[in-house]
VEXBAPA-423359 format. One record per residue (C-alpha): x negated, y negated, z negated; residue number from 1. Coordinates in steps of 0.25 Angstrom, whole numbers. Each point is the difference from the previous one (the first is absolute). Layout:
# VEXBAPA-423359
((X; Y; Z); NUM);
...
# end
This chain:
# VEXBAPA-423359
((-11; 9; -121); 1);
((9; 5; -11); 2);
((-3; -12; -9); 3);
((4; -8; 12); 4);
((14; 8; 1); 5);
((3; -1; -15); 6);
((-2; -15; 1); 7);
((6; -4; 13); 8);
((13; 11; 1); 9);
((12; -7; -8); 10);
((4; 7; -12); 11);
((13; 3; -5); 12);
((6; 4; -13); 13);
((11; 10; 2); 14);
((11; 6; -10); 15);
((2; 15; 2); 16);
((12; 4; -8); 17);
((-2; 6; -15); 18);
((-15; 0; 4); 19);
((-2; -16; -2); 20);
((-6; -10; 8); 21);
((-14; 4; 6); 22);
((-9; -12; 4); 23);
((-11; -1; 10); 24);
((7; 8; 11); 25);
((-2; -3; 15); 26);
((9; 3; 11); 27);
((-4; 8; 12); 28);
((5; -11; 10); 29);
((-10; -10; -6); 30);
((-12; 11; 0); 31);
((2; 3; 15); 32);
((2; -14; 4); 33);
((-13; -4; -8); 34);
((-8; 11; 8); 35);
((6; -5; 13); 36);
((-4; -14; -3); 37);
((-14; 2; -5); 38);
((-5; 11; 9); 39);
((9; -1; 13); 40);
((-11; 7; 8); 41);
((0; 12; -9); 42);
((15; 1; -4); 43);
((6; -3; 13); 44);
((15; 3; -4); 45);
((9; 4; -10); 46);
((-4; 15; 2); 47);
((-14; -2; -4); 48);
((4; -8; -11); 49);
((8; 11; -6); 50);
((-11; 10; 2); 51);
((-9; -8; -7); 52);
((10; -1; -11); 53);
((2; 14; -2); 54);
((-16; 3; 1); 55);
((0; -10; -13); 56);
((11; 9; -7); 57);
((-6; 13; 4); 58);
((-13; -5; -5); 59);
((5; -4; -14); 60);
((1; -17; 2); 61);
((15; -1; 0); 62);
((11; 6; -6); 63);
((15; 0; 5); 64);
((11; -4; -10); 65);
((10; 8; 6); 66);
((2; 14; 7); 67);
((-9; 6; 10); 68);
((-13; -1; 3); 69);
((0; -7; 13); 70);
((-6; -14; 2); 71);
((13; -10; 5); 72);
((-2; -14; 6); 73);
((13; -5; -6); 74);
((3; -12; -8); 75);
((8; 9; -11); 76);
((-12; 9; -1); 77);
((-9; -3; -13); 78);
((-13; 6; -4); 79);
((-9; -1; -11); 80);
((-15; -1; 0); 81);
((-7; 12; -6); 82);
((-11; 1; -10); 83);
((-12; 2; 12); 84);
((5; -12; 8); 85);
((0; -9; -14); 86);
((-14; 5; -4); 87);
((-5; -9; 11); 88);
((6; -13; -7); 89);
((-11; -7; -7); 90);
((2; -2; -15); 91);
((-4; -15; 2); 92);
((13; -2; 8); 93);
((8; 0; -13); 94);
((-9; -9; -8); 95);
((6; -14; -4); 96);
((-5; -12; 3); 97);
((1; -6; -13); 98);
((-10; 8; -7); 99);
((-11; -2; 11); 100);
((-11; -11; 0); 101);
((1; -12; 10); 102);
((-9; 7; 10); 103);
((8; 11; 1); 104);
((12; -8; 1); 105);
((-6; -7; 12); 106);
((-2; 14; 6); 107);
((14; 3; -3); 108);
((4; -12; 9); 109);
((-9; 4; 11); 110);
((6; 12; 0); 111);
((14; -6; 1); 112);
((-5; -10; 11); 113);
((-5; 13; 7); 114);
((13; 7; -2); 115);
((7; -13; 7); 116);
((-9; 2; 12); 117);
((5; 14; 1); 118);
((14; -3; -1); 119);
((-3; -10; 12); 120);
((-8; 11; 6); 121);
((12; 9; 0); 122);
((11; -10; 5); 123);
((-10; -3; 12); 124);
((0; 15; 4); 125);
((15; 0; -2); 126);
((2; -12; 9); 127);
((-10; 7; 10); 128);
((8; 13; 0); 129);
((13; -8; 3); 130);
((-7; -7; 11); 131);
((-4; 14; 5); 132);
((13; 5; 1); 133);
((5; -11; 6); 134);
((-10; 1; 11); 135);
((4; 15; 1); 136);
((16; -4; 2); 137);
((-5; -11; 9); 138);
((-7; 10; 9); 139);
((12; 9; 1); 140);
((9; -10; 5); 141);
((-10; -5; 11); 142);
((-1; 14; 5); 143);
((15; 2; 0); 144);
((2; -13; 7); 145);
((-12; 5; 11); 146);
((8; 14; 2); 147);
((13; -7; 2); 148);
((-7; -10; 10); 149);
((-7; 10; 7); 150);
((12; 9; 0); 151);
((8; -11; 6); 152);
((-10; -4; 11); 153);
((-2; 15; 5); 154);
((17; 0; 1); 155);
((-2; -14; 9); 156);
((-10; 7; 8); 157);
((7; 13; 4); 158);
((12; -9; 3); 159);
((-7; -9; 10); 160);
((-7; 12; 6); 161);
((14; 8; 2); 162);
((6; -13; 6); 163);
((-12; 0; 10); 164);
((2; 14; 4); 165);
((15; 0; 2); 166);
((-2; -13; 7); 167);
((-9; 7; 10); 168);
((9; 12; 1); 169);
((13; -7; 4); 170);
((-9; -8; 10); 171);
((-6; 14; 7); 172);
((15; 5; 0); 173);
((5; -14; 6); 174);
((-10; 0; 10); 175);
((2; 15; 4); 176);
((16; -3; 2); 177);
((-2; -11; 8); 178);
((-9; 8; 10); 179);
((9; 11; 4); 180);
((13; -8; 7); 181);
((-6; -11; 8); 182);
((-12; -1; 8); 183);
((0; -15; -1); 184);
((-3; 0; -14); 185);
((-11; 8; 0); 186);
((-9; -12; -1); 187);
((8; -4; -13); 188);
((-3; 15; -4); 189);
((-16; -2; 2); 190);
((1; -13; -8); 191);
((7; 6; -12); 192);
((-11; 12; 0); 193);
((-10; -11; 0); 194);
((7; -7; -12); 195);
((2; 14; -6); 196);
((-16; 4; 1); 197);
((-3; -14; -5); 198);
((6; 3; -14); 199);
((-12; 8; -8); 200);
((7; 0; -15); 201);
((-13; 5; -7); 202);
((-8; -12; 6); 203);
((13; -9; -1); 204);
((0; 4; -15); 205);
((-16; -3; -2); 206);
((3; -13; 8); 207);
((10; -5; -10); 208);
((-8; 5; -10); 209);
((-13; -8; 4); 210);
((8; -14; 2); 211);
((9; 1; -12); 212);
((-8; 7; -10); 213);
((-8; -5; -10); 214);
((-10; 8; -1); 215);
((-5; 14; -7); 216);
((6; 1; -13); 217);
((-11; -1; -12); 218);
((7; 3; -13); 219);
((-6; -8; -13); 220);
((1; 8; -12); 221);
((3; -6; -14); 222);
((-13; 2; -8); 223);
((0; 1; -15); 224);
((-12; -7; -6); 225);
((-2; 2; -15); 226);
((-10; -11; -6); 227);
((-14; 5; -2); 228);
((3; 14; 8); 229);
((0; 4; 14); 230);
((13; 3; 8); 231);
((-6; 13; 5); 232);
((1; 7; -14); 233);
((16; -2; 1); 234);
((4; 1; 16); 235);
((-8; 4; 12); 236);
((8; -6; 12); 237);
((-4; -15; 2); 238);
((-12; 1; -8); 239);
((-13; -2; 7); 240);
((-9; 11; 3); 241);
((-11; -5; -7); 242);
((8; -1; -13); 243);
((6; 14; 2); 244);
((-15; 4; 2); 245);
((-3; -3; -14); 246);
((10; 11; -5); 247);
((-2; 10; 9); 248);
((-12; 11; -1); 249);
((0; 2; 14); 250);
((-7; -8; 11); 251);
((12; -6; 4); 252);
((13; -3; -8); 253);
((8; 12; -4); 254);
((14; -1; 8); 255);
((-6; 0; 14); 256);
((-10; 9; -5); 257);
((10; 11; -5); 258);
((11; -4; 10); 259);
((-11; 4; 12); 260);
((-5; 13; -8); 261);
((15; 4; -1); 262);
((1; -1; 15); 263);
((-13; 6; 4); 264);
((3; 12; -9); 265);
((14; 2; 6); 266);
((-3; -2; 14); 267);
((-14; 9; 0); 268);
((7; 13; 5); 269);
((12; -8; 9); 270);
((0; -1; 15); 271);
((-5; -13; 6); 272);
((14; -4; 3); 273);
((5; 3; -13); 274);
((-11; -9; -6); 275);
((2; -11; 9); 276);
((16; -1; -4); 277);
((-5; -2; -14); 278);
((-6; -14; 3); 279);
((10; -4; 11); 280);
((13; 4; -6); 281);
((8; -12; -6); 282);
((5; 2; -13); 283);
((12; -8; -7); 284);
((-3; -12; -6); 285);
((8; 5; -13); 286);
((-9; 13; 0); 287);
((-12; -9; 1); 288);
((3; -9; -11); 289);
((5; 12; -9); 290);
((-13; 6; 0); 291);
((-7; -14; 0); 292);
((8; -4; -13); 293);
((-5; 14; -6); 294);
((-14; -2; 2); 295);
((-1; -15; -4); 296);
((3; 2; -13); 297);
((-15; 2; -6); 298);
((-13; -1; 6); 299);
((-2; 17; 0); 300);
((3; 7; 13); 301);
((0; 16; 0); 302);
((2; 9; 11); 303);
((10; 8; -7); 304);
((8; -13; -1); 305);
((-1; -2; 15); 306);
((2; 14; 4); 307);
((15; -3; -4); 308);
((3; -7; 13); 309);
((0; 3; 14); 310);
((-13; -2; 8); 311);
((6; -11; 10); 312);
((5; -8; -12); 313);
((-14; 2; -5); 314);
((-7; -6; 12); 315);
((12; -11; 1); 316);
((-3; -5; -15); 317);
((-15; 0; 4); 318);
((3; -10; 11); 319);
((9; -8; -9); 320);
((-12; 1; -10); 321);
((-10; -7; 9); 322);
((11; -9; 5); 323);
((2; -5; -13); 324);
((-14; -4; -4); 325);
((-4; -14; -1); 326);
((-11; 2; 9); 327);
((0; 9; 12); 328);
((-10; 12; 1); 329);
((-7; -9; 10); 330);
((-2; -15; -5); 331);
((5; -11; 8); 332);
((-14; -4; 3); 333);
((-1; 12; 10); 334);
((12; -4; 8); 335);
((-6; -12; 8); 336);
((-12; 9; 4); 337);
((7; 12; 4); 338);
((9; -8; 9); 339);
((-12; -7; 6); 340);
((-7; 14; 1); 341);
((12; 8; 7); 342);
((4; -12; 10); 343);
((-15; 1; 5); 344);
((-1; 15; 0); 345);
((7; 10; 10); 346);
((11; 10; -5); 347);
((-11; 10; -3); 348);
((-8; -5; -11); 349);
((-15; 1; 3); 350);
((-12; 3; -8); 351);
((-3; -14; -3); 352);
((15; -3; -4); 353);
((-1; 12; -10); 354);
((-13; -6; -5); 355);
((6; -14; -3); 356);
((12; 4; -6); 357);
((-8; 10; -9); 358);
((-9; -13; -5); 359);
((13; -7; -3); 360);
((6; 11; -8); 361);
((-13; 2; -8); 362);
((3; -15; -7); 363);
((13; 6; -4); 364);
((2; 1; -15); 365);
((-2; 14; -9); 366);
((15; 4; -2); 367);
((4; -5; 14); 368);
((-10; 8; 7); 369);
((1; 13; -7); 370);
((15; 0; 2); 371);
((-2; -3; 15); 372);
((-11; 12; 0); 373);
((10; 10; -7); 374);
((12; -4; 8); 375);
((-5; 0; 14); 376);
((-8; 13; -5); 377);
((13; 8; -3); 378);
((6; -5; 13); 379);
((-13; 3; 9); 380);
((1; 13; -6); 381);
((15; 3; 3); 382);
((-4; -2; 15); 383);
((-13; 7; 0); 384);
((5; 15; 4); 385);
((11; -4; 10); 386);
((-2; 6; 14); 387);
((13; -7; 5); 388);
((-7; -13; 5); 389);
((14; -7; 3); 390);
((6; 2; -13); 391);
((-13; -4; -6); 392);
((-1; -13; 7); 393);
((16; -3; -3); 394);
((-2; 1; -15); 395);
((-13; -7; 0); 396);
((8; -12; 7); 397);
((13; 2; -9); 398);
((-8; 0; -13); 399);
((-10; -12; 4); 400);
((12; -8; 4); 401);
((6; 1; -14); 402);
((-13; -1; -8); 403);
((-7; -9; 7); 404);
((8; -13; -2); 405);
((1; 5; -15); 406);
((-15; 1; -2); 407);
((-3; -12; 8); 408);
((9; -12; -1); 409);
((-3; -15; -2); 410);
((4; -7; -12); 411);
((13; -6; 5); 412);
((9; 4; 11); 413);
((8; -10; 6); 414);
((6; 6; 12); 415);
((-1; 14; 7); 416);
((-13; 5; 3); 417);
((-2; 6; 14); 418);
((-15; 3; -2); 419);
((-5; 13; 3); 420);
((-13; -1; -8); 421);
((5; 6; -14); 422);
((5; 12; 8); 423);
((-13; 2; 9); 424);
((-9; -2; -13); 425);
((8; 12; -6); 426);
((-2; 8; 12); 427);
((-14; -2; -1); 428);
((-2; 3; -15); 429);
((6; 14; 4); 430);
((-6; 4; 11); 431);
((-14; -7; -3); 432);
((0; 3; -15); 433);
((-14; 5; -2); 434);
((-6; -12; 9); 435);
((9; -11; -7); 436);
((1; 5; -15); 437);
((-9; 12; -1); 438);
((-12; -1; -9); 439);
((3; -15; -5); 440);
((-2; 1; -16); 441);
((1; -12; -9); 442);
((-3; 0; -15); 443);
((12; 2; -9); 444);
((3; -12; -9); 445);
((-4; 2; -14); 446);
((12; 1; -9); 447);
((0; -5; -14); 448);
((1; 13; -11); 449);
((5; -10; -11); 450);
((14; -8; 2); 451);
((-2; -13; -8); 452);
((9; -6; -10); 453);
((12; -9; 6); 454);
((-5; -9; -13); 455);
((-14; 0; 4); 456);
((4; -3; 15); 457);
((7; -13; -4); 458);
((-10; -5; -11); 459);
((-12; 2; 10); 460);
((8; -6; 11); 461);
((3; -12; -7); 462);
((-14; -1; -6); 463);
((-6; 2; 16); 464);
((9; -12; 4); 465);
((-5; -8; -10); 466);
((-15; 3; 3); 467);
((3; -2; 15); 468);
((7; -14; -3); 469);
((-13; -3; -8); 470);
((-9; 4; 9); 471);
((6; -9; 12); 472);
((-1; -11; -8); 473);
((-15; -1; 0); 474);
((-7; -3; 12); 475);
((-7; 12; 6); 476);
((5; 10; -8); 477);
((7; 9; 11); 478);
((-10; 11; -4); 479);
((1; -1; -13); 480);
((17; 1; 2); 481);
((-3; 12; 8); 482);
((-7; 7; -11); 483);
((9; -4; -11); 484);
((11; 6; 8); 485);
((-8; 13; 3); 486);
((-3; 2; -15); 487);
((15; -3; -5); 488);
((6; 10; 10); 489);
((-10; 9; -4); 490);
((3; 0; -13); 491);
((15; 0; 3); 492);
((-2; 14; 6); 493);
((-11; 6; -8); 494);
((4; 7; -13); 495);
((-7; -3; -13); 496);
((-6; 13; -3); 497);
((-7; -5; -13); 498);
((14; -4; -7); 499);
((5; 12; -7); 500);
((14; -6; -3); 501);
((11; 1; 11); 502);
((11; -10; -2); 503);
((8; 4; 13); 504);
((-4; 14; 3); 505);
((1; 5; 15); 506);
((9; 9; 7); 507);
((-10; 11; -1); 508);
((-5; -3; -14); 509);
((16; 3; -4); 510);
((1; 12; 9); 511);
((-14; 6; -8); 512);
((7; -4; -13); 513);
((13; 7; 3); 514);
((-8; 12; 4); 515);
((-6; 0; -13); 516);
((11; -1; -8); 517);
((7; 11; 6); 518);
((-12; 9; -1); 519);
((-3; -2; -15); 520);
((14; 0; -4); 521);
((7; 13; -6); 522);
((8; 2; 12); 523);
((-10; 8; 7); 524);
((7; 13; -3); 525);
((5; 9; 10); 526);
((12; -3; 9); 527);
((0; -14; -3); 528);
((0; -11; 11); 529);
((-11; -11; 3); 530);
((1; -14; 4); 531);
((-12; 3; 10); 532);
((9; 4; 10); 533);
((6; -14; 4); 534);
((-14; -7; -4); 535);
((-7; 8; 11); 536);
((-1; -7; 13); 537);
((2; 11; 10); 538);
((-10; -5; 10); 539);
((-10; -3; -9); 540);
((-10; 9; 4); 541);
((1; -3; 14); 542);
((10; 12; 3); 543);
((15; 2; -2); 544);
((3; 13; 6); 545);
((-3; 14; -3); 546);
((-7; 2; 13); 547);
((-4; -8; 13); 548);
((-5; -13; -6); 549);
((-15; 4; 2); 550);
((4; -1; 14); 551);
((8; -12; -1); 552);
((-12; -7; -5); 553);
((-8; 4; 12); 554);
((12; -4; 9); 555);
((1; -14; -5); 556);
((-14; -4; -3); 557);
((-1; 0; 16); 558);
((-13; -8; -1); 559);
((-7; 10; -8); 560);
((2; 12; 12); 561);
((-4; -10; 10); 562);
# end
C-alpha cells in the first residue's frame, strides 16, 4: 500500500527559501484525495483522511515541511517520505532497462501494461464516484420536490375543507333567520335544513379525492448501482430486502431491525395510549426526509444513530422504507388469492381462512417473511397488555389502514383503490399473529464469504457468454450449456485458494494490512493515536450499544422467540 501511494500520489519539487529545493514532496490534498478515491468505504470524508494522515505522521512515515505536527489536507501543505516508508521501496524499481537482458525488458513492458491497466481502473473508480455524487444530488432534488408538492396539496385540502365548513355554517345561519319572521317560510327553512344536513365536509373531501385523485403515492428512489457491487453496500432505501440481507448480520435487514428495536425499547414502560401515538402520529415530511438522508449514507445502521430522532419520526421513516421497496413485503402474487379469499369469507376470519393465508405466507422469500414476522410481532406485542378494548380496536384499525396498502400493493396503480383487503389482511396479521406467522421457519440463503474481483467477474462473464453461444450452436446441447454455465459461475465467485499472489487485494486484506502496519511500526508508544478507531465497524460484532443489544436481538428475531 505504501508503494502504491509513493507511485500514484503526485510528487512536487518545492523551494524553501535558503534551504533550497526539496524533491519528491507530496501535498496533503493529493494524499487525502488518494485515500478517498481508492478506499471510499473506509475513508468516507475529509475528516477520516486527515486522521489517516495524522496517524502516518505520528508513526514515522511522513514529515511535515513546515511548522507544527498536525496533518493538513491543503494544497500548499507539503510532506516528505521518511525512511520507514522508503524501506518498503524495492531496489528493482531503480534499475535501468538498458542494462537488462531481453527477457527482463519483456517483464518491464508487461509491468508498464499493468500500470496502464491500474490507471484505467483508477479512472473508472473516479468516474463511479462522480456518478455516485450525481445520484445523491438528484435524490436530494427529488425529496425537495416531493416536500413542496405535499405541502401544496395539504394546503389546498385545508382550504377546500374550510370552504365547505363555511358554506355549511352560513346555510345553517340563513335557515335559522328565515324561520323566525314568517310562518309561511317554514317550508323553505325545512328545505334549507335538508340541504345543510346533506353537506358533510369529511365525506365530500373524500369523494373529491377518490374521483379526482391518482391513487396512493409510491416514491421511486434513485439507486446508485456500482459496477460489480451491490447497491446495498452504499445505501438502504430503495434496495431490495434480499440484497440488504447480504450485508446484515441479523435475520432481517439492519434498518427495520434497529428501528423496531428502538421503538420496542422506548415503549416498553409506556402506557398503551402513548405507545399508540408513536405509530399513529404523522411527522412532517421534512423531518422524515432528514432522517432518511442521514441513515441512507451507508449500509450500516446503529441504535445510537436512530436514538437521536423522535420515535414518531422513526416510525414514519420505517413506513417510508417499506413504501420505497422495489417489491412490497407481500409479493404481488398474493394479492389475487387474498382478494378472492376475503371476498368469500365473513367479516371475522375463520380457522380455515387463517390456515389458507398461512399456507400462502409459507411461500414468501426468507427476507420478506422474517421482516413480516418481526414487524407484526412488535405490533402484536404493543397491544397485548391493553385492557381498553375500544382503544385497542381503534389503534389496530388505524395502523392497518396505514400499513395494509404499504405491505400489500399491486405492480401498477392506475387509479384510486377502495379495496379493504390490505387493511383486513394487516388486521389479521396483528390479531392472529401466532396462527398466521408464528412458527414459520425457512432457511436463510447462503451468503458468499469472499467478494470476487471486478476483473474476474467481467472475464468469467464474457467467457460464460461465449460458452453458452457455442453450446446453442450444437443440436441437443442444452444440458451441456447448463453444465458449462454452472461451472463458469462457480469459478467466477469462488476464490482461488492455491494462488498465493493477489493482484487486487480485497477490502478485508487491506484492512488487515493496515492493522499490521500500525502495530509493527515504532508509533506504539504511550499516548499516540491509532487508525483502528475508524477502520473498525461499530456494528461488526452484532452490537452497537453498551447495554441492551442482547435484548434487541431477541426482540428482532421474532421467529426464534416463537
